[in-house]
KOLMI-269568 format. One record per atom (N, C-alpha, C, CB): residue in one letter; atom name; x, y, z. Coordinates in steps of 0.05 Angstrom, whole numbers, plus 5000, padded with zeros to 4 digits. Glycine has a CB too. Layout:
A_CA_X_Y_Z;
...
END
This chain:
M_N_4851_4679_5187;
M_CA_4842_4705_5178;
M_C_4841_4724_5202;
M_CB_4814_4703_5165;
V_N_4843_4749_5197;
V_CA_4844_4769_5218;
V_C_4816_4777_5226;
V_CB_4860_4794_5208;
G_N_4810_4779_5252;
G_CA_4784_4787_5262;
G_C_4777_4816_5257;
G_CB_4782_4780_5291;
R_N_4752_4822_5258;
R_CA_4742_4849_5253;
R_C_4739_4864_5279;
R_CB_4716_4849_5238;
R_N_4743_4891_5279;
R_CA_4740_4907_5303;
R_C_4716_4925_5301;
R_CB_4764_4923_5307;
S_N_4707_4933_5277;
S_CA_4685_4952_5275;
S_C_4676_4953_5246;
S_CB_4693_4980_5285;
A_N_4660_4974_5239;
A_CA_4651_4977_5212;
A_C_4672_4989_5194;
A_CB_4626_4994_5211;
A_N_4694_4998_5205;
A_CA_4716_5010_5189;
A_C_4727_4988_5170;
A_CB_4738_5021_5207;
P_N_4739_4997_5148;
P_CA_4751_4977_5130;
P_C_4774_4963_5143;
P_CB_4760_4991_5104;
L_N_4780_4939_5135;
L_CA_4802_4924_5146;
L_C_4829_4933_5134;
L_CB_4799_4894_5141;
V_N_4829_4941_5108;
V_CA_4853_4948_5094;
V_C_4849_4975_5081;
V_CB_4861_4927_5074;
S_N_4869_4993_5085;
S_CA_4870_5019_5071;
S_C_4892_5017_5050;
S_CB_4876_5042_5091;
V_N_4885_5021_5025;
V_CA_4904_5021_5003;
V_C_4909_5050_4996;
V_CB_4893_5005_4978;
I_N_4934_5058_4996;
I_CA_4942_5086_4993;
I_C_4956_5089_4966;
I_CB_4961_5095_5016;
I_N_4946_5107_4950;
I_CA_4957_5112_4923;
I_C_4965_5142_4921;
I_CB_4936_5105_4901;
P_N_4991_5148_4922;
P_CA_5000_5175_4917;
P_C_5000_5181_4887;
P_CB_5028_5181_4929;
T_N_4992_5205_4880;
T_CA_4992_5212_4851;
T_C_4997_5242_4847;
T_CB_4965_5205_4839;
Y_N_5006_5248_4823;
Y_CA_5010_5276_4816;
Y_C_5004_5278_4786;
Y_CB_5039_5286_4822;
D_N_4980_5288_4779;
D_CA_4973_5294_4751;
D_C_4976_5270_4732;
D_CB_4989_5317_4741;
R_N_4967_5246_4741;
R_CA_4969_5223_4724;
R_C_4942_5208_4723;
R_CB_4992_5204_4733;
D_N_4921_5222_4717;
D_CA_4894_5210_4717;
D_C_4892_5185_4700;
D_CB_4874_5231_4709;
D_N_4905_5185_4677;
D_CA_4903_5162_4659;
D_C_4912_5137_4672;
D_CB_4919_5167_4633;
F_N_4934_5138_4687;
F_CA_4944_5115_4702;
F_C_4926_5109_4726;
F_CB_4973_5119_4711;
L_N_4918_5130_4740;
L_CA_4903_5128_4765;
L_C_4877_5112_4762;
L_CB_4897_5155_4775;
V_N_4864_5115_4740;
V_CA_4839_5100_4735;
V_C_4843_5070_4737;
V_CB_4827_5108_4707;
R_N_4864_5060_4725;
R_CA_4870_5031_4726;
R_C_4878_5023_4754;
R_CB_4892_5024_4706;
A_N_4894_5039_4768;
A_CA_4903_5032_4795;
A_C_4879_5029_4813;
A_CB_4923_5052_4805;
V_N_4861_5049_4813;
V_CA_4838_5049_4830;
V_C_4819_5026_4823;
V_CB_4822_5076_4828;
A_N_4815_5021_4798;
A_CA_4798_4998_4790;
A_C_4809_4972_4800;
A_CB_4796_4997_4759;
S_N_4836_4969_4801;
S_CA_4847_4944_4812;
S_C_4843_4942_4842;
S_CB_4877_4942_4805;
V_N_4842_4964_4856;
V_CA_4836_4963_4885;
V_C_4807_4956_4889;
V_CB_4843_4990_4898;
C_N_4789_4968_4875;
C_CA_4761_4963_4878;
C_C_4753_4935_4869;
C_CB_4745_4984_4863;
G_N_4769_4923_4852;
G_CA_4763_4896_4842;
G_C_4775_4874_4859;
G_CB_4773_4893_4815;
Q_N_4784_4879_4883;
Q_CA_4796_4859_4900;
Q_C_4776_4838_4909;
Q_CB_4809_4871_4925;
T_N_4784_4813_4912;
T_CA_4767_4792_4922;
T_C_4760_4796_4951;
T_CB_4780_4765_4919;
H_N_4776_4810_4966;
H_CA_4770_4818_4994;
H_C_4759_4846_4993;
H_CB_4795_4815_5013;
G_N_4734_4850_5000;
G_CA_4721_4875_4996;
G_C_4722_4895_5019;
G_CB_4693_4871_4991;
E_N_4732_4888_5043;
E_CA_4733_4906_5065;
E_C_4757_4925_5063;
E_CB_4734_4890_5092;
I_N_4756_4942_5043;
I_CA_4779_4960_5037;
I_C_4769_4989_5035;
I_CB_4793_4951_5012;
E_N_4788_5007_5037;
E_CA_4784_5034_5029;
E_C_4808_5041_5011;
E_CB_4781_5054_5053;
C_N_4803_5058_4992;
C_CA_4824_5067_4973;
C_C_4828_5097_4977;
C_CB_4816_5060_4943;
I_N_4851_5104_4986;
I_CA_4857_5132_4991;
I_C_4876_5142_4969;
I_CB_4870_5136_5019;
V_N_4866_5159_4952;
V_CA_4882_5171_4931;
V_C_4893_5197_4942;
V_CB_4865_5176_4904;
V_N_4919_5200_4943;
V_CA_4931_5224_4953;
V_C_4941_5241_4930;
V_CB_4955_5218_4973;
N_N_4928_5263_4925;
N_CA_4935_5282_4904;
N_C_4957_5300_4916;
N_CB_4911_5299_4894;
D_N_4982_5296_4907;
D_CA_5005_5310_4918;
D_C_5007_5338_4908;
D_CB_5031_5294_4911;
A_N_4987_5355_4916;
A_CA_4986_5383_4909;
A_C_4987_5388_4879;
A_CB_5009_5398_4923;
G_N_4977_5370_4864;
G_CA_4976_5373_4835;
G_C_4950_5385_4826;
G_CB_4980_5347_4821;
P_N_4946_5386_4800;
P_CA_4920_5395_4790;
P_C_4898_5377_4802;
P_CB_4919_5395_4759;
S_N_4874_5386_4803;
S_CA_4853_5370_4814;
S_C_4852_5343_4800;
S_CB_4826_5384_4812;
V_N_4845_5322_4815;
V_CA_4841_5296_4804;
V_C_4816_5298_4787;
V_CB_4840_5273_4825;
R_N_4818_5295_4761;
R_CA_4796_5299_4743;
R_C_4776_5276_4744;
R_CB_4805_5303_4715;
Q_N_4786_5252_4750;
Q_CA_4769_5229_4751;
Q_C_4751_5230_4776;
Q_CB_4786_5203_4751;
R_N_4727_5224_4772;
R_CA_4708_5222_4795;
R_C_4702_5192_4799;
R_CB_4682_5239_4790;
F_N_4706_5183_4823;
F_CA_4702_5154_4828;
F_C_4675_5150_4841;
F_CB_4725_5144_4846;
S_N_4660_5132_4830;
S_CA_4633_5127_4840;
S_C_4633_5108_4864;
S_CB_4615_5116_4818;
D_N_4654_5092_4868;
D_CA_4655_5073_4890;
D_C_4659_5088_4916;
D_CB_4678_5052_4885;
P_N_4641_5085_4935;
P_CA_4643_5100_4961;
P_C_4668_5092_4977;
P_CB_4618_5095_4977;
R_N_4682_5071_4970;
R_CA_4706_5063_4984;
R_C_4730_5080_4976;
R_CB_4712_5034_4980;
V_N_4727_5097_4955;
V_CA_4749_5113_4945;
V_C_4746_5142_4956;
V_CB_4749_5114_4914;
R_N_4768_5152_4968;
R_CA_4770_5179_4978;
R_C_4794_5193_4965;
R_CB_4771_5180_5009;
V_N_4791_5218_4959;
V_CA_4814_5234_4949;
V_C_4822_5254_4970;
V_CB_4806_5248_4922;
V_N_4847_5253_4978;
V_CA_4859_5272_4997;
V_C_4879_5289_4981;
V_CB_4872_5257_5021;
T_N_4879_5315_4984;
T_CA_4897_5332_4970;
T_C_4916_5346_4990;
T_CB_4882_5353_4953;
T_N_4942_5345_4985;
T_CA_4961_5358_5002;
T_C_4964_5387_4994;
T_CB_4989_5343_5001;
D_N_4973_5403_5013;
D_CA_4977_5432_5008;
D_C_5002_5438_4993;
D_CB_4977_5447_5034;
H_N_5023_5422_4997;
H_CA_5049_5427_4985;
H_C_5059_5401_4972;
H_CB_5070_5437_5005;
R_N_5071_5403_4949;
R_CA_5082_5379_4935;
R_C_5106_5369_4950;
R_CB_5088_5386_4906;
G_N_5104_5345_4960;
G_CA_5126_5334_4976;
G_C_5140_5310_4963;
G_CB_5116_5326_5003;
G_N_5127_5299_4943;
G_CA_5138_5274_4931;
G_C_5125_5250_4942;
G_CB_5168_5273_4935;
P_N_5134_5226_4934;
P_CA_5120_5202_4941;
P_C_5119_5195_4971;
P_CB_5132_5179_4927;
G_N_5141_5201_4985;
G_CA_5142_5194_5014;
G_C_5122_5211_5030;
G_CB_5169_5199_5025;
P_N_5123_5237_5029;
P_CA_5104_5253_5043;
P_C_5075_5249_5034;
P_CB_5110_5283_5040;
A_N_5071_5243_5008;
A_CA_5044_5237_4999;
A_C_5034_5211_5012;
A_CB_5043_5234_4968;
R_N_5051_5191_5014;
R_CA_5043_5166_5028;
R_C_5037_5171_5057;
R_CB_5065_5144_5025;
N_N_5052_5189_5069;
N_CA_5047_5196_5097;
N_C_5020_5209_5101;
N_CB_5069_5215_5108;
A_N_5012_5226_5082;
A_CA_4986_5238_5083;
A_C_4964_5217_5081;
A_CB_4982_5259_5060;
G_N_4969_5197_5065;
G_CA_4950_5174_5063;
G_C_4949_5159_5089;
G_CB_4958_5156_5040;
L_N_4972_5154_5101;
L_CA_4972_5141_5127;
L_C_4956_5156_5148;
L_CB_5001_5137_5137;
G_N_4958_5183_5147;
G_CA_4943_5199_5166;
G_C_4913_5197_5162;
G_CB_4952_5228_5163;
A_N_4905_5192_5137;
A_CA_4876_5190_5131;
A_C_4866_5161_5133;
A_CB_4871_5200_5103;
A_N_4883_5142_5135;
A_CA_4876_5114_5136;
A_C_4860_5106_5161;
A_CB_4900_5096_5133;
T_N_4840_5089_5157;
T_CA_4824_5079_5180;
T_C_4826_5049_5182;
T_CB_4795_5088_5177;
G_N_4838_5035_5163;
G_CA_4840_5006_5164;
G_C_4860_4996_5185;
G_CB_4847_4995_5137;
D_N_4857_4971_5192;
D_CA_4876_4958_5210;
D_C_4903_4954_5196;
D_CB_4865_4932_5221;
F_N_4902_4950_5170;
F_CA_4926_4945_5154;
F_C_4928_4966_5132;
F_CB_4924_4917_5141;
V_N_4952_4971_5123;
V_CA_4957_4989_5100;
V_C_4972_4974_5078;
V_CB_4972_5014_5109;
C_N_4967_4983_5054;
C_CA_4980_4973_5030;
C_C_4985_4997_5013;
C_CB_4963_4950_5016;
F_N_5008_4999_5001;
F_CA_5015_5021_4983;
F_C_5014_5012_4954;
F_CB_5042_5033_4990;
L_N_5005_5030_4937;
L_CA_5004_5024_4909;
L_C_5012_5049_4893;
L_CB_4975_5014_4900;
D_N_5031_5047_4875;
D_CA_5038_5070_4858;
D_C_5015_5074_4838;
D_CB_5065_5066_4844;
D_N_5012_5099_4829;
D_CA_4990_5105_4811;
D_C_4992_5092_4784;
D_CB_4987_5134_4808;
D_N_5016_5082_4777;
D_CA_5019_5069_4751;
D_C_5021_5039_4753;
D_CB_5044_5080_4737;
D_N_5014_5028_4776;
D_CA_5013_4999_4781;
D_C_4985_4990_4785;
D_CB_5031_4992_4805;
V_N_4981_4964_4785;
V_CA_4955_4952_4791;
V_C_4959_4929_4811;
V_CB_4941_4942_4765;
L_N_4938_4923_4826;
L_CA_4939_4900_4844;
L_C_4926_4876_4830;
L_CB_4924_4906_4870;
S_N_4938_4852_4834;
S_CA_4925_4828_4825;
S_C_4899_4825_4841;
S_CB_4945_4803_4829;
P_N_4878_4813_4830;
P_CA_4853_4812_4844;
P_C_4853_4799_4872;
P_CB_4833_4797_4827;
R_N_4872_4781_4877;
R_CA_4873_4767_4903;
R_C_4895_4779_4921;
R_CB_4878_4738_4899;
R_N_4907_4801_4913;
R_CA_4930_4812_4928;
R_C_4924_4817_4957;
R_CB_4938_4838_4915;
I_N_4902_4830_4964;
I_CA_4895_4836_4992;
I_C_4888_4810_5006;
I_CB_4872_4856_4993;
E_N_4872_4793_4994;
E_CA_4864_4768_5006;
E_C_4889_4751_5014;
E_CB_4847_4751_4986;
L_N_4909_4749_4996;
L_CA_4933_4734_5002;
L_C_4950_4747_5024;
L_CB_4950_4731_4977;
G_N_4952_4774_5023;
G_CA_4966_4787_5044;
G_C_4954_4783_5072;
G_CB_4968_4817_5038;
L_N_4928_4784_5073;
L_CA_4914_4779_5099;
L_C_4917_4751_5108;
L_CB_4884_4786_5096;
S_N_4919_4732_5090;
S_CA_4922_4704_5098;
S_C_4949_4699_5111;
S_CB_4919_4685_5074;
L_N_4969_4716_5105;
L_CA_4995_4714_5118;
L_C_4997_4732_5142;
L_CB_5016_4722_5098;
A_N_4979_4751_5146;
A_CA_4982_4772_5166;
A_C_4982_4761_5195;
A_CB_4960_4792_5163;
S_N_4970_4739_5200;
S_CA_4969_4728_5227;
S_C_4996_4716_5235;
S_CB_4948_4707_5230;
R_N_5015_4712_5216;
R_CA_5040_4700_5222;
R_C_5064_4719_5223;
R_CB_5046_4679_5202;
S_N_5059_4744_5215;
S_CA_5081_4763_5214;
S_C_5071_4792_5215;
S_CB_5097_4759_5188;
R_N_5087_4810_5224;
R_CA_5078_4838_5225;
R_C_5078_4851_5197;
R_CB_5096_4855_5243;
I_N_5093_4840_5178;
I_CA_5093_4849_5151;
I_C_5089_4825_5132;
I_CB_5119_4865_5144;
S_N_5068_4826_5116;
S_CA_5064_4805_5096;
S_C_5075_4816_5069;
S_CB_5034_4797_5093;
I_N_5089_4799_5055;
I_CA_5099_4807_5029;
I_C_5086_4788_5009;
I_CB_5131_4805_5027;
V_N_5072_4799_4990;
V_CA_5060_4783_4968;
V_C_5075_4791_4943;
V_CB_5029_4788_4966;
N_N_5089_4772_4932;
N_CA_5103_4776_4907;
N_C_5083_4774_4884;
N_CB_5126_4755_4903;
W_N_5069_4796_4880;
W_CA_5046_4796_4862;
W_C_5054_4790_4833;
W_CB_5032_4822_4863;
A_N_5079_4793_4826;
A_CA_5087_4786_4799;
A_C_5085_4756_4794;
A_CB_5116_4796_4794;
S_N_5085_4740_4815;
S_CA_5084_4711_4812;
S_C_5057_4699_4819;
S_CB_5105_4698_4830;
L_N_5037_4716_4823;
L_CA_5011_4705_4831;
L_C_4998_4686_4811;
L_CB_4992_4728_4836;
S_N_5005_4688_4786;
S_CA_4993_4670_4766;
S_C_5003_4642_4770;
S_CB_4999_4681_4738;
L_N_5024_4638_4785;
L_CA_5035_4611_4789;
L_C_5023_4599_4814;
L_CB_5066_4612_4792;
A_N_4996_4597_4814;
A_CA_4981_4585_4836;
A_C_4988_4597_4863;
A_CB_4986_4555_4837;
D_N_4992_4623_4863;
D_CA_4996_4638_4888;
D_C_5021_4630_4903;
D_CB_4973_4636_4906;
R_N_5041_4618_4889;
R_CA_5065_4610_4902;
R_C_5084_4633_4908;
R_CB_5080_4589_4886;
G_N_5078_4656_4899;
G_CA_5095_4679_4903;
G_C_5091_4694_4929;
G_CB_5092_4698_4881;
T_N_5082_4680_4950;
T_CA_5077_4694_4975;
T_C_5099_4687_4995;
T_CB_5049_4687_4987;
M_N_5105_4706_5012;
M_CA_5125_4701_5033;
M_C_5120_4720_5056;
M_CB_5154_4705_5021;
N_N_5132_4715_5078;
N_CA_5130_4732_5101;
N_C_5158_4742_5108;
N_CB_5117_4718_5125;
F_N_5160_4766_5118;
F_CA_5184_4775_5131;
F_C_5179_4774_5160;
F_CB_5192_4805_5121;
E_N_5195_4759_5174;
E_CA_5192_4756_5203;
E_C_5218_4764_5217;
E_CB_5183_4728_5211;
G_N_5215_4775_5241;
G_CA_5239_4782_5256;
G_C_5256_4803_5242;
G_CB_5256_4757_5261;
D_N_5282_4800_5243;
D_CA_5301_4819_5232;
D_C_5306_4813_5203;
D_CB_5327_4820_5249;
F_N_5293_4828_5185;
F_CA_5297_4822_5157;
F_C_5317_4840_5144;
F_CB_5270_4825_5142;
R_N_5333_4855_5160;
R_CA_5355_4871_5149;
R_C_5375_4854_5134;
R_CB_5369_4887_5171;
V_N_5379_4829_5143;
V_CA_5398_4811_5130;
V_C_5388_4806_5101;
V_CB_5401_4785_5145;
R_N_5362_4802_5098;
R_CA_5351_4797_5071;
R_C_5355_4822_5054;
R_CB_5321_4790_5073;
I_N_5350_4845_5066;
I_CA_5354_4870_5051;
I_C_5383_4873_5043;
I_CB_5344_4894_5067;
A_N_5401_4867_5062;
A_CA_5430_4870_5056;
A_C_5439_4851_5034;
A_CB_5446_4864_5082;
R_N_5425_4829_5030;
R_CA_5431_4810_5009;
R_C_5418_4817_4983;
R_CB_5423_4782_5017;
G_N_5404_4840_4982;
G_CA_5393_4849_4957;
G_C_5364_4844_4953;
G_CB_5408_4838_4935;
H_N_5350_4833_4973;
H_CA_5321_4828_4970;
H_C_5306_4853_4978;
H_CB_5312_4803_4986;
W_N_5301_4870_4959;
W_CA_5286_4895_4964;
W_C_5258_4891_4953;
W_CB_5300_4920_4952;
P_N_5239_4883_4969;
P_CA_5212_4881_4957;
P_C_5201_4908_4951;
P_CB_5193_4866_4977;
G_N_5184_4909_4931;
G_CA_5171_4935_4925;
G_C_5152_4943_4948;
G_CB_5155_4933_4899;
V_N_5149_4968_4952;
V_CA_5132_4978_4973;
V_C_5104_4967_4969;
V_CB_5132_5009_4974;
G_N_5095_4965_4944;
G_CA_5068_4954_4938;
G_C_5065_4925_4944;
G_CB_5062_4959_4910;
Q_N_5086_4911_4951;
Q_CA_5083_4883_4957;
Q_C_5077_4878_4987;
Q_CB_5109_4868_4950;
A_N_5079_4899_5003;
A_CA_5076_4896_5032;
A_C_5047_4902_5041;
A_CB_5095_4915_5046;
L_N_5039_4886_5060;
L_CA_5014_4891_5075;
L_C_5023_4893_5104;
L_CB_4992_4869_5070;
I_N_5018_4916_5117;
I_CA_5030_4922_5143;
I_C_5008_4930_5162;
I_CB_5051_4944_5141;
R_N_5009_4921_5187;
R_CA_4991_4931_5207;
R_C_4996_4961_5209;
R_CB_4995_4916_5235;
R_N_4975_4976_5208;
R_CA_4978_5005_5208;
R_C_4993_5015_5233;
R_CB_4950_5019_5207;
E_N_4988_5003_5255;
E_CA_5002_5011_5280;
E_C_5032_5006_5279;
E_CB_4990_4996_5304;
D_N_5041_4988_5262;
D_CA_5070_4983_5259;
D_C_5083_4998_5236;
D_CB_5074_4953_5254;
C_N_5067_5012_5220;
C_CA_5078_5025_5196;
C_C_5091_5051_5203;
C_CB_5056_5029_5175;
K_N_5116_5054_5196;
K_CA_5130_5079_5201;
K_C_5126_5098_5177;
K_CB_5161_5074_5205;
E_N_5128_5124_5183;
E_CA_5125_5143_5162;
E_C_5149_5142_5143;
E_CB_5121_5172_5174;
F_N_5145_5152_5119;
F_CA_5166_5154_5099;
F_C_5181_5180_5104;
F_CB_5154_5153_5070;
G_N_5207_5179_5096;
G_CA_5223_5204_5097;
G_C_5216_5222_5074;
G_CB_5253_5197_5096;
S_N_5229_5244_5072;
S_CA_5223_5264_5051;
S_C_5240_5261_5027;
S_CB_5226_5292_5063;
Y_N_5255_5239_5024;
Y_CA_5271_5235_5000;
Y_C_5254_5234_4976;
Y_CB_5287_5208_5003;
R_N_5264_5244_4954;
R_CA_5249_5243_4928;
R_C_5257_5219_4912;
R_CB_5253_5269_4912;
V_N_5280_5208_4918;
V_CA_5291_5185_4904;
V_C_5298_5164_4925;
V_CB_5315_5192_4886;
A_N_5292_5139_4920;
A_CA_5299_5116_4937;
A_C_5286_5118_4964;
A_CB_5329_5114_4940;
E_N_5263_5132_4966;
E_CA_5249_5134_4992;
E_C_5240_5107_5002;
E_CB_5225_5153_4990;
D_N_5235_5089_4983;
D_CA_5226_5062_4992;
D_C_5248_5046_5005;
D_CB_5215_5047_4967;
Y_N_5273_5049_4995;
Y_CA_5295_5034_5007;
Y_C_5301_5045_5035;
Y_CB_5321_5038_4990;
E_N_5300_5071_5038;
E_CA_5305_5083_5064;
E_C_5282_5074_5084;
E_CB_5306_5113_5062;
W_N_5258_5073_5074;
W_CA_5235_5064_5090;
W_C_5238_5035_5099;
W_CB_5209_5068_5075;
W_N_5246_5017_5081;
W_CA_5250_4990_5088;
W_C_5271_4987_5110;
W_CB_5258_4973_5064;
L_N_5292_5002_5109;
L_CA_5313_5001_5130;
L_C_5302_5009_5156;
L_CB_5337_5018_5122;
R_N_5284_5030_5156;
R_CA_5273_5038_5182;
R_C_5250_5019_5191;
R_CB_5261_5066_5179;
M_N_5238_5005_5173;
M_CA_5217_4986_5181;
M_C_5229_4961_5193;
M_CB_5200_4978_5156;
A_N_5254_4955_5187;
A_CA_5267_4932_5198;
A_C_5271_4936_5228;
A_CB_5295_4926_5184;
P_N_5264_4916_5244;
P_CA_5268_4919_5273;
P_C_5298_4922_5280;
P_CB_5256_4895_5288;
L_N_5302_4938_5301;
L_CA_5330_4942_5309;
L_C_5339_4921_5328;
L_CB_5333_4969_5323;
END
């Protein structure tokens, strides 16, 4: 397990959103329901209408951007607000399995990026893996993990580009070590 540095949360979960409160409620609830509680949830309102939902959990913060930039720049705004040692991204229409952060942290001491294949978590947590070293070969072979599957040390996380489509693929290529 990863050691603590201060009272700051260990993991920052970043959720970009634009006028999708109905989905957002479920996404935030899945973050707040994690078995590992040292988290903060940063909801990034991408210059949309005000987030109508009010969250009572003090670990949830809403950050609003001045200009609509799309998912990449919204994630970057979340990175700028993050205080955790690790970051995890979650789309507003997705949810995290309850042990998602716990499993990612259990792998974090062995790799700079932990990948938790959360779709397989019901199979006794066998869906976990690490990307180590140069994983461009894996990407070239078609293994494109979802951005939400990654748990990354914040200091190693690169910003997203301004692409509105396939920003995650471009980000993975830049995250791969040269």
